[in-house]
C-alpha positions, 0 to 999 in steps of 0.5 A: 485462471491465468488472469488471476495469476497475473493479478496475484503476481502484480500485487506480490511485486508491488509488495516487494517494491513497497518494502524496497526503500526501507530495506535498501536505504541504509546501504545507499546512505552509507555508500553515498553519505546521504543525510536524513534530509536527503533520505526524506527527499528520496522517500518523497520522490517515490511518494510523488511517483505513486500519486502521479502513476495512480491518478493518470493511468485510470483513464488510459485503462478505461479506454485501452484496457487493463492489460495496458496498465499491467504491462506498462507498470511492470515495465516501469518497475523493471526499468527502475529496479535495473537503474537502481543497481547503477545509481551513482549518487543522490540525484540518480537515486531520486530519479530511480525512486520516482520512476519506481513510485510511478510504476508502483502507482500504476501497478496498484491501480491496474492490479486492483482494477482486475477483480471486477473482471474476474469475479463481477459478483464479489470483487471485494472478497477477491481483492482481499485474497489477492492482497495477501500476496502484497503482505508476502511480497513485503515480508520477502524483500527484507528477508531476502535482503538480510539472509541471501544478499547481506543487505547489499542494495544492488543484488536485491534490486536485481532479484526484484527486477527479475521477479518484475520481469517474470510478472511482465512476461506473464501479463504480456501473454495473458488474455485480459477482458477488452475495453468496453469501447464506450469510454472516450477520454474527456477531462469531464470524465475525471471531474464528473467522478470527483463530484460524486459524493460516494467516491469522495467518501471512499477516497477519504476513507483510503486517505485516513486508512493509509495515514494510519497504516503508515503511522504504525509501520514508521513509528510503532517500533520507536514508540515501543523502544521509548517505553522500554521494550528492547529494540529486537522485541519491538521490531519483532512485534511490528513484523510478526505482530502487525504484518502477520495480522494484516495477512490473517485479517485479509484471509479472514475477510476474503471468507467473511465477504462471501456472505457479508456486505462490504460496507458492514465489513468496513464499519467493523474493521474501523471499530476494531482499528479504533479499539486496538490502536488505542490499547496498543499505546497504553502498555509497555508489556511486550506480550500485551503490545504484540496482541494489540498490534496483531488485532490492529493488523487484523482490523486494518487488513480488509480496509484497502482491498475492500474499499477498492472492491466497492469502487470497482463494482460501483463505477462500471466502465470508468472503474479504473479511473475511479480506483486511480482517484481513490488510490491517489487519495491513499498516497496523500495520506502516506505523504502527510502521516509521518511528518504530522506524527513527527511534528507532534512528538518533536525531539522526544521519543517518549512523546510518540505515545501522545503523537500516536493517539492520532491513529485511534483518532483516524480510526474513529473518523474511519468509523464515521466515514464508513457509516456515511457511505 
């Protein structure tokens, strides 16, 4: 039971820091007079940290145990959040966000590698249940920032650092399953995994999925506003439509997966994504948009945790390394998605309707990859 608590707290903390940049950036930009280009570089530093952390920690956990990954990640996150409180300008902010990304990448890999140790028979169902707390963490951060701390970045960073430190203490005092002792690091263990077609397909699936999810988070509200939806309503559609859909979808998936093959769930989720993301771009009616965005959230909800559940169950003693590779592919989708959508739309927000057709396109590719798996 304590291991489940440690995993859930880890996912919750990552949900908090995933929403951190978007929440604190207005305050930091105002304080240090940062340009949009500098904001973009800060986001890129965090994304690079995520990729480095996810890719490198897998072999360490397969050799030394998953407790090392959880403790290391939460220590990095706590340190980065503490440093974020005292940043003095653009350079120190980039450093803090890179370290926060590094800790976050390690944390996602470590936490999502735990379900096979807790429920070896059905890790995908547990992964979906755990990742409900990612959504809760993502909702808590902007809510706490606005209601309690009046959008003051330093106070929010301190609150998040305290939560990360509590999670660190719990992980540090929890008994984890020891490493198998059968894995010794060789560069070949990574290259051998990279040559396995199923892992490459699962990694491609996460690349496509994260690119689509990030596209919704970053661009949907701006698209709706350009179609004539009031700004407040557009943001509500995103937060209480898409985010709520993700939470509900993962709760549903955690039950469906008890009696359904994970790969069938992935195919069904991708089909729902394709239909709902296309339809949400065809209306300017706020109520219809909310319904379609909610369905898109439900469709997207099981993809990330179910995929990692399949990877964790499939690759045994080197599951953490395999999960790290798959998660890194997902972060690559994060890096690529928004620049591509922004490039297609150019300077005209109304062209986002055309640019965001990339989302149903990615979803159709997800269907094909899921069928191939």
